[in-house]
N, C-alpha and C positions, 0 to 999 in steps of 0.2 A: 498405556497411552503415550508416555514420553518416548518410548521406542518408536512408535509409529510417527510421532511428530518430528523426531530427529532423522528418521530414515523412512520416507514414504514408500520405498521400494523393498522394505524388509519382507521376507517370505512369511507366509502364514505359519510355517513350521517354526521358524525362529521367533516370531512374535508370540506364538503359543508358549514356547519354552521360556521366553523371558517373562511372560505374564503368569506363568504357572498354571496354564489352562490346557485342556485338550485342544487339538487342532480344530475340531468341529465347533467347540465352544468359542474359541478365538475368532473363527470366521463369522459365527453368529453375532458376536459382540461387535465386530467391525461393521458388519452390515447394518446392525441396529443403530450404531453411531452415525452411519451415512444416512439412513432413512430419517432419523430425527433431526438431521441437519447440523449436529455437532461437528462432524467432519464435513467441511464445505467443499472439498475437492482435493486434487493432487496436482503437483506441478514440479518443475525443475527450478532451482534457484540459480540464476545466472550471475556471473562475475561482471559487474557493471563496467569496470575499467577495461576488461578484455573485450567487452561488447562495444567499446568506444565512447562510453559516457564517463568522462573525467570530472565533470562538475555535478555536484549534488547541492541543491539549495532548498531551503524552506522559505516560503513566501507567506507573510501575514497579509491578509486582504481585508479591507473594510469596504462595505457596500454603501452607496448613497442612500438607498431606500431598502426596505425589507418587505416590499409588497410581494405577494405570492407569484404574480406574473414575472416580475423582475428577477426574483430569486430562481425561479424555474429556468429562465433564460440564461442566467449566470451558470447554474449547475449543468445545463446542457453544453455550454461552451467548455466547461471544465471536463466533462465526460468526453467530449470530442477531441481534446488535445492529448495526444499520446505521450508527450513528454511530462505531463502531470501524472505521476504514478500513485499518488495518494492525496486525498482531500478530506479534511475534517471540519465540521461546523464546531465553533469554539464559543466558550463563555469568556468574558473578560474584555481585554483591550481591543481585540479584533474579532472579525466575524468568521473568517475561514483561515485555515492553515493548509497550504498545499506543499507537497514534496515534488520537486522537478529534477530531471536529469537532462544534461546536455553534453555535447562533445567538448565544448570549450566556452570561454567567457563571452566570445562574440555571439555564439548561438544563444547563450543565456540572455545577453542584452537584447537581442532581437525578440526572443520569446517574451521577456518581461515588458519591454517598452512598446513593441508593435502588436503584441497579441493580448497578454493578460491585462494590461492597463486599458485595453479597448474592449474587454469582455463586458457584456451588459451589466450595468449597475455598479461597476467598480469605481470607488472613490479614490482609494490610494492603496499602495502596497509598500511593504518593507521586507527586505531580503536578508537572510543569514546563510552563509556558505559553510558546508561541512569541510573541515580541515583534515580530519582523520576519523575513521570509523573505529570506535572503541568496542562496541557491541551491537550486533544486529541479529536478532532471532525472531522467529515467529512462534516458537514453542511456548505454550502457556504452562505456568508452574503447577501442573496437576499432580 
């Protein structure tokens, strides 16, 4: 499983060898993991700086109200904003944590002040900027 997580393009022959399985058993296992939803999909990991996104920030968001209608409208706005690349409902001091990428601080300021603060139901936001990426993995410790 780790081999597939770290290299989604690994051949079935290599995956079977690494897992100590026959090729047909390996293929059946991968298909089973896909069908059960444990494997959600495959994709390429892009270098955000080479793609022009030099600023990464996490924004803590508090909502005014927690009505179902207002929350749905807020979540729709989050979903529609492509520079928000992750969103988490949180317990504790704030309601949501979003991860955003922008090309520079001016674009970030525009996004935060003219978009996110105007999302339905947003009461206030607080931002933290990534200074250096120490570790970033999607592989689960299986």
